[in-house]
C-alpha positions as CSV (number, residue, x, y, z in Angstrom):
1,N,-88.6,-120.7,-37.1
2,F,-87.0,-124.2,-37.1
3,S,-87.1,-126.2,-33.5
4,L,-85.6,-129.3,-32.9
5,F,-88.5,-130.9,-31.3
6,Q,-90.8,-130.0,-33.8
7,T,-90.9,-131.9,-37.0
8,P,-89.5,-129.7,-39.9
9,T,-92.0,-129.1,-42.8
10,N,-89.2,-128.3,-45.3
11,F,-87.2,-131.0,-46.7
12,L,-84.2,-128.7,-46.8
13,T,-84.1,-128.8,-42.9
14,W,-83.8,-132.4,-42.6
15,P,-80.1,-132.7,-43.1
16,K,-79.4,-130.2,-40.7
17,L,-81.5,-132.0,-38.3
18,R,-79.5,-135.3,-38.8
19,Y,-76.4,-133.6,-38.7
20,H,-77.0,-132.2,-35.7
21,R,-78.7,-135.2,-33.8
22,T,-75.4,-137.1,-34.9
23,Y,-73.1,-134.8,-33.5
24,C,-75.0,-134.5,-30.0
25,A,-75.6,-138.2,-30.0
26,C,-71.4,-138.5,-30.6
27,T,-70.5,-136.0,-28.0
28,Y,-72.7,-137.3,-25.5
29,S,-71.3,-140.7,-26.2
30,L,-67.8,-139.5,-25.7
31,C,-68.9,-137.5,-22.5
32,D,-70.5,-141.0,-21.0
33,F,-67.4,-143.0,-21.6
34,P,-65.3,-141.4,-18.7
35,T,-68.4,-141.7,-16.2
36,V,-69.2,-145.3,-17.0
37,R,-65.5,-146.3,-16.6
38,G,-65.4,-144.4,-13.0
39,T,-68.5,-145.7,-12.0
40,G,-66.8,-149.3,-12.8
41,K,-63.6,-148.8,-10.9
42,T,-65.6,-147.8,-7.6
43,I,-68.0,-150.6,-8.2
44,H,-64.9,-152.7,-8.2
45,F,-63.4,-150.9,-5.4
46,N,-66.4,-151.2,-2.9
47,V,-66.8,-155.0,-3.9
48,A,-63.0,-155.4,-2.8
49,K,-63.8,-154.5,0.8
50,M,-60.3,-153.5,2.0
51,L,-59.9,-154.3,5.5
52,P,-59.2,-151.2,8.2
53,D,-55.5,-150.4,8.5
54,V,-55.1,-151.8,12.2
55,V,-56.4,-155.0,10.9
56,L,-53.7,-155.3,7.9
57,E,-50.9,-154.4,10.6
58,T,-51.9,-157.0,12.9
59,N,-51.2,-159.6,9.8
60,I,-48.2,-158.5,8.7
61,G,-46.5,-161.0,11.5
62,P,-43.7,-161.1,13.6
63,S,-41.3,-160.8,10.5
64,S,-41.7,-157.1,10.2
65,M,-40.6,-156.2,14.0
66,T,-36.8,-157.2,12.9
67,V,-36.7,-154.1,10.6
68,L,-37.6,-151.8,14.3
69,P,-35.0,-150.0,15.6
70,P,-33.9,-150.7,19.0
71,G,-35.8,-149.1,21.7
72,V,-39.1,-149.3,19.8
73,G,-41.5,-151.6,21.6
74,F,-42.1,-152.8,25.2
75,R,-39.5,-151.9,27.9
76,E,-38.8,-153.5,31.1
77,G,-37.2,-152.5,34.5
78,E,-37.0,-149.0,35.7
79,D,-38.0,-147.3,32.5
80,M,-41.4,-149.0,32.5
81,D,-42.0,-147.7,35.7
82,E,-41.4,-143.8,35.0
83,L,-43.7,-144.6,31.9
84,L,-46.5,-145.7,33.7
85,E,-45.9,-142.7,36.3
86,K,-45.9,-140.1,33.4
87,Q,-48.9,-141.8,31.8
88,A,-50.8,-141.6,34.9
89,D,-50.2,-137.9,35.6
90,M,-50.9,-137.2,32.2
91,I,-54.4,-139.0,32.5
92,R,-55.0,-137.2,35.7
93,Y,-54.1,-133.8,34.1
94,L,-56.5,-134.7,30.9
95,Q,-59.2,-135.4,33.0
96,Q,-59.2,-132.4,35.3
97,H,-58.8,-130.2,31.9
98,N,-61.8,-132.1,30.9
99,A,-63.8,-131.1,33.9
100,N,-62.7,-127.6,33.7
101,L,-63.8,-127.3,30.2
102,E,-67.2,-129.2,31.3
103,R,-67.7,-126.2,33.5
104,R,-66.8,-123.7,31.5
105,L,-69.3,-125.0,28.7
106,L,-72.1,-125.2,31.2
107,Y,-71.5,-121.6,32.1
108,L,-71.4,-120.4,28.6
109,Q,-74.5,-122.4,28.0
110,Q,-76.4,-120.9,30.8
111,T,-75.3,-117.5,29.9
112,Q,-76.3,-117.8,26.4
113,L,-79.8,-119.0,27.7
114,H,-80.2,-115.8,29.8
115,S,-79.4,-113.6,27.2
């Protein structure tokens, strides 16, 4: 009965044991290479500490503003008043909707507690 963790008593099993250990060492070393490489790339990426997208967009500068189509950006005149009025209406609607959802949530929690 042959086991890898015991010293073989028969000298004929030594070459088999040496071959098996060599095969396992080569296989594991081939499997470890991608792991070590991936770990190195991850460490390199984390050390780079990329800035958030918002910060990168502000660092681009005014030269990229010339690429934007007309009508994008700040507006002046009557359109601005209409836009602000629509935004105020949307804010009021969302606040009301949020209050309704809070009341509904409280009601559901109370009914769940009494069940």
